[in-house]
Backbone bond lengths (Angstrom), bond angles and torsions (degrees), N, CA, C in turn:
res aa  C-N    CA-C-N  psi(-1)  N-CA   C-N-CA  omega(-1)  CA-C   N-CA-C  phi
1 M - - - 1.439 - - 1.581 105.70 -
2 I 1.338 110.97 138.25 1.504 118.32 -178.19 1.527 107.61 -100.92
3 E 1.372 113.56 128.48 1.440 121.88 -178.35 1.528 109.85 -137.76
4 I 1.373 115.48 158.18 1.446 120.44 171.24 1.482 105.59 -121.89
5 K 1.337 116.17 123.72 1.431 121.55 -177.20 1.517 110.48 -142.24
6 P 1.397 117.43 160.60 1.431 120.55 171.88 1.539 110.23 -60.54
7 I 1.267 117.81 142.76 1.427 124.40 -176.13 1.538 110.39 -65.13
8 Q 1.310 118.58 141.83 1.499 123.24 176.95 1.586 106.89 -106.73
9 T 1.259 119.06 154.16 1.422 123.58 -175.35 1.552 109.63 -55.45
10 H 1.306 117.39 -39.86 1.500 116.24 179.69 1.491 116.83 -69.88
11 Q 1.378 116.55 -6.70 1.489 120.40 -179.97 1.527 112.14 -99.93
12 I 1.335 119.04 -0.52 1.485 120.01 -174.94 1.460 110.78 -63.24
13 E 1.298 125.84 -47.09 1.484 127.09 -178.70 1.494 110.13 -62.87
14 E 1.374 116.93 -37.93 1.424 118.14 -179.17 1.546 112.26 -74.07
15 A 1.336 114.24 -30.55 1.493 116.31 174.65 1.527 110.51 -72.26
16 K 1.315 118.98 -35.43 1.494 117.54 174.59 1.463 110.78 -62.39
17 Q 1.298 118.32 -39.43 1.476 123.70 -177.16 1.554 109.01 -66.65
18 A 1.338 117.74 -39.99 1.386 124.12 178.51 1.494 110.67 -63.13
19 I 1.349 118.21 -43.42 1.399 120.80 175.98 1.500 113.83 -63.12
20 A 1.302 113.59 -48.34 1.486 118.51 -179.02 1.497 112.70 -61.75
21 T 1.388 119.04 -42.23 1.432 122.84 177.53 1.541 110.87 -60.49
22 T 1.315 116.73 -44.85 1.448 119.11 -178.07 1.509 110.33 -68.73
23 C 1.290 118.25 -42.32 1.541 120.82 175.65 1.495 112.14 -57.62
24 L 1.315 117.18 -46.33 1.431 120.54 -179.88 1.486 112.64 -64.73
25 E 1.322 116.63 -36.28 1.445 120.89 177.34 1.552 112.59 -64.73
26 I 1.304 112.84 -45.57 1.501 118.64 179.98 1.493 113.57 -67.72
27 F 1.321 116.42 -38.10 1.455 119.84 -178.51 1.516 111.52 -109.54
28 T 1.358 114.55 42.33 1.484 123.06 174.55 1.487 112.15 -50.80
29 G 1.343 115.78 126.83 1.468 122.35 175.14 1.562 111.56 82.39
30 M 1.302 118.32 -6.03 1.500 121.92 -178.38 1.545 110.61 -102.04
31 V 1.347 115.08 -29.31 1.420 117.51 -174.65 1.572 108.65 -146.78
32 S 1.308 116.12 141.53 1.474 120.26 177.26 1.541 106.32 -94.93
33 E 1.352 111.90 169.15 1.460 119.10 -179.33 1.628 108.53 -62.35
34 E 1.297 112.83 -38.63 1.502 116.06 179.28 1.553 112.30 -65.69
35 Q 1.327 115.34 -40.99 1.428 120.99 178.92 1.553 108.70 -62.75
36 L 1.330 114.40 -45.29 1.519 119.21 -179.53 1.565 109.44 -57.68
37 K 1.342 113.43 -44.84 1.474 115.77 -179.35 1.460 112.37 -64.87
38 Q 1.282 118.06 -33.15 1.517 122.09 173.84 1.470 112.88 -65.73
39 Y 1.375 116.94 -49.52 1.455 123.91 -178.13 1.527 108.75 -66.00
40 D 1.311 118.41 -43.37 1.469 124.51 -175.33 1.484 113.00 -136.58
41 P 1.332 117.99 89.98 1.407 121.87 179.45 1.526 114.41 -75.85
42 M 1.369 118.26 -0.01 1.440 125.45 176.19 1.536 109.98 56.96
43 L 1.291 118.41 40.41 1.440 123.71 176.51 1.484 111.49 -60.27
44 D 1.311 119.13 -29.92 1.469 123.11 -179.29 1.508 107.62 -63.16
45 L 1.293 121.55 -32.31 1.401 122.02 -179.82 1.532 113.89 -77.26
46 D 1.339 116.22 -29.92 1.458 123.27 172.45 1.569 112.29 -59.30
47 S 1.316 112.83 -29.31 1.510 118.73 178.05 1.523 108.19 -126.06
48 V 1.314 118.28 51.23 1.465 123.38 -172.65 1.565 109.55 -61.81
49 Q 1.268 117.24 -39.60 1.510 119.10 178.57 1.445 112.00 -58.30
50 S 1.349 119.95 -56.10 1.500 123.08 -177.38 1.498 110.00 -73.58
51 H 1.280 125.03 -32.46 1.436 129.32 -175.83 1.514 111.33 -74.11
52 Y 1.351 116.20 -39.28 1.443 119.86 -175.47 1.558 112.23 -112.11
53 F 1.369 113.76 -69.05 1.482 119.45 -172.38 1.546 115.30 -59.31
54 D 1.328 114.37 -43.14 1.479 117.19 -178.42 1.512 111.20 -83.65
55 N 1.290 118.36 4.17 1.467 120.06 -176.32 1.557 109.88 -126.91
56 N 1.317 114.78 41.13 1.513 120.32 179.72 1.474 114.54 58.50
57 G 1.312 114.03 39.44 1.481 119.71 178.89 1.509 113.85 -138.68
58 I 1.263 116.21 -173.00 1.522 123.27 -177.47 1.483 106.78 -155.03
59 F 1.407 114.57 152.97 1.410 123.37 173.32 1.473 107.79 -131.46
60 L 1.307 118.91 118.86 1.509 124.20 178.75 1.432 112.37 -106.59
61 V 1.346 115.88 152.12 1.473 122.28 170.99 1.540 109.02 -124.06
62 L 1.382 112.14 143.21 1.481 119.23 173.82 1.484 103.13 -94.47
63 L 1.360 115.58 122.32 1.392 123.39 -179.52 1.538 114.88 -113.37
64 D 1.270 114.11 139.14 1.509 120.17 176.04 1.472 104.25 -126.03
65 N 1.343 114.60 108.65 1.489 121.75 -171.72 1.488 114.83 48.00
66 N 1.341 113.62 49.18 1.517 125.52 178.10 1.572 112.53 71.08
67 R 1.335 117.61 6.21 1.486 118.35 179.81 1.539 105.09 -100.50
68 V 1.317 116.24 133.85 1.419 122.85 -179.58 1.558 109.86 -73.86
69 V 1.366 115.76 117.94 1.449 119.66 179.97 1.549 112.72 -126.54
70 G 1.300 113.62 9.83 1.491 119.19 174.94 1.591 108.39 -174.65
71 T 1.393 108.58 159.36 1.456 114.82 -178.24 1.555 107.06 -140.68
72 G 1.333 115.49 163.00 1.433 124.19 173.73 1.504 109.24 -170.62
73 A 1.332 115.92 151.26 1.486 119.63 -174.94 1.516 111.37 -154.75
74 I 1.308 112.85 159.07 1.427 125.44 169.18 1.489 110.81 -119.43
75 R 1.353 120.76 124.93 1.464 119.81 173.16 1.514 110.11 -130.34
76 Q 1.267 114.26 150.63 1.494 120.04 -176.54 1.567 107.72 -70.38
77 F 1.374 110.91 134.41 1.523 119.65 169.22 1.466 107.99 -99.18
78 N 1.343 117.92 -50.10 1.448 125.37 169.27 1.490 111.73 -150.21
79 E 1.304 122.82 -166.24 1.423 123.71 -174.94 1.517 113.47 -63.01
80 E 1.350 115.98 -30.99 1.514 117.88 -174.54 1.533 113.05 -111.82
81 I 1.403 114.92 -10.58 1.479 117.00 -176.58 1.538 108.29 -126.09
82 C 1.361 114.65 138.33 1.467 120.36 173.51 1.498 106.04 -121.53
83 E 1.295 113.22 171.13 1.536 122.01 179.17 1.556 107.85 -118.22
84 L 1.287 113.39 135.60 1.492 121.59 165.60 1.501 106.44 -80.89
85 K 1.340 116.89 120.82 1.486 121.43 -171.41 1.587 106.60 -127.71
86 R 1.319 113.70 159.05 1.421 124.51 164.93 1.552 113.06 53.64
87 M 1.323 120.29 34.53 1.488 122.21 172.29 1.476 109.08 -78.61
88 W 1.311 117.62 98.89 1.438 125.41 -178.32 1.519 108.16 -137.72
89 F 1.322 119.65 127.18 1.461 122.78 175.75 1.512 108.73 -129.00
90 F 1.325 116.88 144.21 1.430 121.03 172.05 1.521 108.06 -59.68
91 K 1.347 117.44 146.82 1.381 124.87 -175.66 1.513 116.80 -46.76
92 E 1.353 112.28 -45.62 1.505 117.12 -178.55 1.460 116.89 -71.79
93 Y 1.363 118.39 -1.73 1.439 122.62 177.48 1.526 112.43 -108.89
94 R 1.347 114.94 -3.01 1.465 121.87 174.99 1.484 113.11 -79.74
95 G 1.345 119.92 149.50 1.485 122.45 177.16 1.496 113.76 76.73
96 R 1.332 117.33 16.60 1.474 121.25 -177.06 1.513 113.14 -118.62
97 G 1.389 114.32 7.22 1.458 120.02 178.60 1.539 113.59 87.36
98 L 1.297 114.93 -2.45 1.457 118.51 -178.44 1.531 113.38 -74.59
99 G 1.357 116.02 -33.70 1.501 120.20 174.33 1.532 109.45 -65.94
100 K 1.261 117.66 -42.19 1.465 122.09 177.43 1.490 109.21 -56.78
101 K 1.370 114.91 -52.26 1.448 122.47 -179.07 1.572 111.92 -56.29
102 M 1.302 114.72 -47.30 1.469 118.42 178.25 1.513 110.62 -63.87
103 A 1.380 116.19 -47.67 1.503 119.80 -177.71 1.551 109.11 -58.38
104 Q 1.335 115.61 -38.06 1.516 118.13 -178.51 1.470 111.77 -67.55
105 M 1.381 115.21 -39.98 1.447 117.34 176.55 1.504 112.77 -63.62
106 L 1.348 116.44 -38.87 1.525 122.08 179.29 1.537 108.54 -67.70
107 L 1.349 117.44 -45.08 1.466 119.77 179.70 1.513 111.01 -65.71
108 D 1.256 121.26 -37.17 1.481 125.81 174.39 1.491 110.92 -61.55
109 F 1.301 115.50 -44.44 1.492 123.12 175.99 1.533 107.94 -55.37
110 A 1.373 114.92 -53.15 1.447 119.90 -173.73 1.547 110.24 -60.81
111 Q 1.341 117.27 -42.49 1.413 120.09 178.40 1.529 112.14 -62.30
112 K 1.334 116.92 -46.40 1.489 120.61 176.99 1.476 110.56 -62.20
113 A 1.271 119.47 -30.86 1.483 124.02 -178.85 1.518 112.41 -72.41
114 G 1.347 112.67 -14.25 1.517 117.18 -179.91 1.531 118.09 99.35
115 Y 1.340 113.56 5.05 1.443 115.31 177.46 1.457 112.60 -71.64
116 K 1.351 118.68 149.67 1.408 125.32 179.51 1.579 111.13 -97.98
117 K 1.319 114.96 -30.73 1.464 120.38 -178.71 1.558 113.13 -139.62
118 V 1.289 116.42 154.64 1.420 119.99 176.78 1.544 106.75 -125.44
119 R 1.339 119.42 133.22 1.436 127.89 -177.20 1.515 106.86 -114.31
120 L 1.356 116.88 158.77 1.425 121.34 168.69 1.507 108.29 -154.31
121 D 1.359 115.49 164.75 1.446 120.45 174.60 1.556 106.38 -136.23
122 T 1.336 114.58 147.04 1.429 120.57 172.92 1.505 109.29 -132.17
123 A 1.324 111.57 156.80 1.521 115.89 -170.15 1.470 113.71 -74.15
124 S 1.361 121.77 -37.03 1.382 120.86 -163.75 1.548 110.35 -151.51
125 Q 1.360 115.35 123.30 1.452 120.27 176.76 1.544 112.11 -60.16
126 E 1.316 115.37 -36.05 1.467 121.66 -175.24 1.535 108.99 -77.11
127 K 1.339 116.40 -53.97 1.446 120.21 -174.13 1.562 113.21 -74.22
128 Q 1.315 116.91 -23.46 1.440 119.22 -176.55 1.544 110.03 -117.10
129 F 1.341 116.07 34.95 1.414 121.03 179.52 1.539 114.84 -55.91
130 Q 1.392 113.92 -45.34 1.453 117.26 -179.77 1.529 112.93 -65.26
131 A 1.326 117.27 -34.28 1.415 121.63 177.39 1.498 112.23 -65.49
132 I 1.357 115.98 -45.71 1.397 122.27 178.62 1.572 110.91 -60.69
133 E 1.299 114.75 -44.54 1.478 116.74 178.81 1.476 112.43 -63.55
134 F 1.362 115.50 -34.99 1.463 120.87 174.40 1.580 112.06 -60.64
135 Y 1.296 112.34 -49.47 1.481 119.36 177.74 1.582 112.41 -59.51
136 K 1.335 117.56 -39.99 1.452 121.84 177.24 1.564 107.16 -62.68
137 R 1.283 118.92 -41.91 1.493 119.74 178.78 1.531 112.23 -62.94
138 L 1.318 114.96 -28.31 1.462 119.82 177.71 1.580 111.28 -81.47
139 G 1.267 117.02 -4.34 1.459 118.97 174.92 1.513 114.18 106.93
140 F 1.346 119.13 2.63 1.457 124.29 179.20 1.539 109.33 -75.06
141 Y 1.265 118.73 145.31 1.463 127.47 177.37 1.547 108.17 -130.55
142 F 1.324 114.46 157.83 1.451 121.30 -179.33 1.542 110.86 -69.61
143 I 1.332 113.36 144.73 1.506 119.46 175.33 1.535 103.85 -138.16
144 E 1.344 110.58 174.82 1.490 117.98 174.98 1.555 110.94 -74.13
145 R 1.287 110.76 159.99 1.527 115.71 178.44 1.487 111.35 -51.54
146 Y 1.289 121.92 137.12 1.414 126.16 179.25 1.531 114.17 -124.23
147 N 1.287 116.90 -0.77 1.514 122.94 176.73 1.447 112.84 -145.22
148 E 1.286 116.11 176.19 1.463 124.57 -178.49 1.540 117.46 -97.37
149 S 1.312 113.48 15.86 1.490 120.00 -178.74 1.542 112.89 -68.78
150 L 1.276 118.23 168.43 1.471 122.24 176.61 1.514 112.95 -78.94
151 C 1.357 116.38 3.11 1.448 120.23 -179.61 1.518 110.76 -70.92
152 T 1.287 116.42 160.93 1.475 123.47 -177.25 1.483 113.14 -120.81
153 V 1.346 119.04 -14.40 1.463 121.59 -176.59 1.505 105.58 -120.55
154 F 1.324 115.30 132.41 1.491 125.86 -178.62 1.503 109.94 -127.60
155 M 1.274 116.67 129.18 1.482 123.00 -177.77 1.482 112.31 -132.17
156 E 1.371 115.67 163.12 1.502 121.51 177.47 1.493 109.06 -151.32
157 K 1.307 112.34 158.79 1.447 120.87 176.45 1.508 107.62 -145.62
158 E 1.344 113.11 141.65 1.491 120.03 177.55 1.522 104.99 -87.58
159 L 1.366 115.33 143.58 1.461 120.83 179.93 1.537 107.51 -102.61
């Protein structure tokens, strides 16, 4: 059974592995697992409660028979703006409407939490073309860089 639920403490390591596996698949040949761990040690997941839930945010997992197969989150950027973070799904779960369902749950949460805008960043226009097209269909548009990450694509959506 496929479900989308808030992450539980016992799912954190499995969520990290799902994110890493998906990143390595998308960026095949460009980054090793060691480089990924250096670039993104996923410290936010080590303190998911304080980083997301206690900070006007949420972290969801896509579960297939209680196995983490995707992730997505909202975290506070400032009082009026939040960020869509950690949207990663295993390949076999993409293109099935599950990303749209999770994104809608996250955007609904953001609106109810009082945010006016949602931002996101992605690493590569070329490697994440499908994700960028997905975000455009959700109403996101390109904006100028808003953080110091290694990402090259920045988008925003009004709520």
